[in-house]
N, C-alpha and C positions, 0 to 999 in steps of 0.2 A: 386617696385621691386616684383617678384611673388615669392607667399611662394613655397617653396621645397617639392617635393613630388609628385606622382601624384593617382589617383582616381582608386581604384580597381576595375576593372569592373563586374559586374554579368554575367554568363557565361549562355547560352543558356538551357533551359531545354526541352531534346528530351528524346524520350523515345520509346518503342517499349512495346506493349500490348496485352495481348488476355485475352479475358474475359468474363463473363456471367453475366447478373444482375437477380435478385431475385427483380421484383419490389415490391413484399409487406413486404419486410426487409428493403428498405429505409426509412432514417429518416432525415426530416427537421436539416437545418444547420446552421447558421450564418457565409457565408461566406467571408466576410469581413476582420472577427479577424483571429485568429490563436490560433492553439491547446498552452495548456495553457504548461509550463515545456520548451518550445524551448526558449535556451537563445539569446541572440543577435548575437554569433559568428555561432551558427547554423543556424539563419535563414536566412544567407548568403548563398544560394544553388549556388555552381562554375559549376555544371552539373549534369546532371543525363543519366547516360549512356544505352542505349537502351538492353534488352534483348528479348524473346520470343512476339512474336505479332499475333493474332488470335482475329476479331471481327465477323466473318460472322460464327455461331455455328446454332444446332439442338437444341429445347428446349430440355432439359435432358442432355447436351452433357455437359463436360468439358470446361471451357475456362480458362486462365492464364494471370494473370498479370506483368511482372517482369521488376526488373532495378536496378540501380546499382550508388546508388549520389558519388561524386568524388569532394573534398576530402570524403575518409571515411569515416563516423562517427557513430558511433553505437547510437543508443536511438533516431535517428531522425524521426519525425513521419508523417506519410505519409497517405494521406487518397485520397478513390478514389471516383468521383461522377459523377451521371447521372443527365442531364438538363431532367425539367417538366415541369406541367403546372403553378406550383406554384415555380420553381426557380430552382438552383443545389441543390442536397439532396445529404447528404455523405450516401454509402451501403455498405460501407467498410474501418476499418482503419487498419494501419501495422506501422510497427518499422523495422528503419534498422537494419542492423547483424554490426557483426566491419567490416565487410568488406565494409560496404555501401549495402551489398544487400538489396532488399525487394521483396515482392510477393503477389499476392491477387490471389484467384481460385474461381469458382466461379459454379454451374451449374442450368441456370436459367430453369425453367420447364413452362414459356409462355412464347408464341410469344412477342416480342418488337423489337421495335426500338429505340434508343435514343443516343442522344451524350453526349459523356463522358472527363472527364477531370481527373487531377492525380494535390492535392496539394501536396508541399513537403514544411513544414513553410511556411512563408508568398508568395513564390511562386509559380506560378498556370498556366498549360499550359493544354489547350482542346489538345483530342487525337482523336477525330475521330467520327463513329458512331458503337455503337452496334449494329446486327443485330441477332434475334433470332428467328428462321424458323419453319413452320410446313409447312410439304404438304397440297395444295392442289389442287381440280380439277377444273380445267379451261376451258374456249372454247375461242375462238375469233369472230370477226363480223368487218363488214365495207363495204368491197364490194355489191354495189346496196343499202347499207343504207345510202350512203355521200348525208350530204346538210339535214337530218331529223335532226328536234331537239332532243338536250341532256336534260334528264331528269333537271341536275345541271346548264342548261343555255347553251347558243352556240348552234353551230349545230355541227354535225359530220360530218368531213372532213378526207384525206387519211392522214393527218400528226397531227393527234388529237393522242395526249398521254395520254390516262388514262384507270380508268377499269370500268365498272358495276360493281353494286352490290345490293342486295335487302335490306339492311337496314343499313350498314355505310353510317352515314353522310356526304353530299356533302363537297367535299372538302378535306376529309380525304386521307392523306398521307400513301401509301401503297407499300413496300420496295419488290418486285418480284425479284425470282434467278433462273437460269437456268442452271446451269454446271456451268461455270466461267463468264456468263455475271446475270449484276446485273443493275434493273431499280428502280429509284421510280419516283411515278406516283400517280395523285389524281383520287378521287372516281370522276366522270365527267358523270354519266349514272346510271339506275336501271335496273335489269335483273341479271343474265339469269334466266329463268322462266322455261325451261326444262331440261330435263337428270341428275338432281342432283350435277349440277357444281354449285360453289359457284362464282364465276366473268368470266366476259366474257372481254378480251383485246381487246384491241381498235386494227384494223390492224397496226401503227407502234410501238403501246406497244410490238406486237408479235413481229414484226419486229427487233426491238433490242434485246430482247430474243433470236431470232431465232425459235423458236415455229410454230407448225403448226397442223391446227387440232382441237384434245383434248387429252386430259392430264391433268399430274397434275407438278405443279412447286412449288418453296418453295415460302411462305406470309410470310409477319409480324404479320400479323391480325387471 
C-alpha cells in the first residue's frame, strides 16, 4: 500500500535585481552552510517574487536589488553574493520585512564585471552579471591587416572578436557597451599606440557595437 500524502514541492527561486557592488567590501563566505537562526520551516523557500532590476550601471551610480518571499515571513535572511577568483563572496545581507520584502542598494565606485546570486536560507539562485562601467577612448582596426599575427596568438581575421590593449593580460574578458548594445570579448592583441586611446576594437567587435571611427564606449576595465 502507498503511504498517504504528497511531498510538498520546492518553489522556483526567481527575482529581479538592480545592484552595484563595491569590490573592496566583499568578504569570503562559506556558501555550503546556512545563516544561523533559520528554522527548518523558514529554510523552505516557496517563491521569491521579482522586483526592480538593473545590472548595468556607471561607476558611482546606485543600483538596487529588490524582491519578496512567498509566503511572507518576517526575519528571513537574504544574502547577496558575487563570484570571484576564490569562489563566491557575500557582499551584503538583508532581512525580510513582514510582507516578505527585501532590498539591497549599492553605489559601486570602480569598473567591474561579475556574476551575482542571491541566497535565501538554504536556496540559492544565480541572477546574471553585474557590469559597472566607465568611459574609455577607443578606435578600431582590421582592413589591410588581416592575416597578421596577433600578440596573444593566432591571426587577425574579419571575424576575430576581441580588443587590443597595452597591458591587460591576454585573454582578459572586457565588457563593452554602446547604447543598448553590449559585447564581452577577450584581449587578443597589443595596442593602440597613438592618439591617447585605451582600446583598439577588432572589426568584428566594432560591427557588433555599431561603432565607427574614433570615440568612446563604456568598458568594465
